[in-house]
C-alpha positions in Angstrom: 15.7 20.0 2.0 13.4 20.0 -1.0 14.1 16.3 -1.7 13.2 15.4 1.9 10.0 17.4 1.6 9.0 15.6 -1.6 9.6 12.2 -0.1 7.6 13.0 3.0 4.8 14.4 0.9 4.9 11.2 -1.2 4.7 9.0 1.9 1.7 11.0 3.3 -0.2 11.0 0.0 0.5 7.3 -0.6 -0.6 6.4 2.9 -3.7 8.5 2.6 -4.6 6.9 -0.7 -4.4 3.5 0.9 -6.6 4.6 3.7 -9.2 6.0 1.3 -9.2 2.7 -0.6 -10.1 0.8 2.6 -6.9 0.1 4.6 -6.7 1.0 8.3 -3.7 2.9 9.6 -2.2 -0.2 11.2 -2.2 -2.1 7.9 -0.8 0.5 5.6 2.1 -0.9 3.5 4.6 1.9 3.7 6.7 0.6 0.8 3.6 0.8 -1.5 2.8 4.2 0.1 6.2 5.6 -0.9 6.1 4.3 -4.4 2.5 5.2 -5.0 2.9 8.6 -3.5 6.0 9.5 -5.5 4.7 8.1 -8.8 1.2 9.5 -8.3 2.6 12.9 -7.4 4.8 12.9 -10.4 2.2 11.7 -12.9 -1.0 13.1 -11.4 0.4 16.4 -10.1 2.3 17.2 -13.3 -0.6 16.3 -15.6 -3.2 18.2 -13.6 -1.0 21.3 -13.2 -0.3 21.4 -16.9 -4.0 20.9 -17.8 -5.0 23.7 -15.3 -2.4 26.0 -16.9 -0.4 26.4 -13.7 2.8 25.2 -15.3 5.2 23.5 -13.0 4.5 25.5 -9.9 3.1 24.3 -6.5 -0.6 25.0 -6.8 -3.8 23.3 -5.5 -4.4 21.6 -8.8 -1.1 19.9 -8.5 -1.7 18.7 -5.0 -5.2 17.4 -5.9 -3.7 15.7 -8.9 -1.0 14.2 -6.8 -3.6 12.6 -4.5 -5.7 11.3 -7.5 -2.5 9.9 -9.1 -1.6 8.1 -5.9 -5.1 6.6 -5.8 -4.8 5.3 -9.3 -1.3 3.9 -8.7 -2.4 2.3 -5.4 -5.5 0.7 -6.9 -3.5 -0.6 -9.9 -0.9 -2.1 -7.5 -3.6 -3.8 -5.5 -5.2 -5.2 -8.6 -1.9 -6.6 -9.8 -1.1 -8.0 -6.4 -4.5 -9.8 -6.1 -4.1 -11.2 -9.6 -0.7 -12.7 -8.8 -2.0 -14.3 -5.5 
């Protein structure tokens, strides 16, 4: 059940990151949302939790870090995609 919750949270965070960066709900790339959400949550959430001193527990600092990490991953993915095109 925890794995399903992590995947759903990753999808939501990745989709929200795309919408903040200018996409509309209809044009969200869900493959990018899944990858960006999971990678961003792993990197950003872990780093911000450790910096805040929360350890590896579910805290607000980790949730905010997850969102910021997803923003960074989504922006980097978009930059690479536009460079290739």
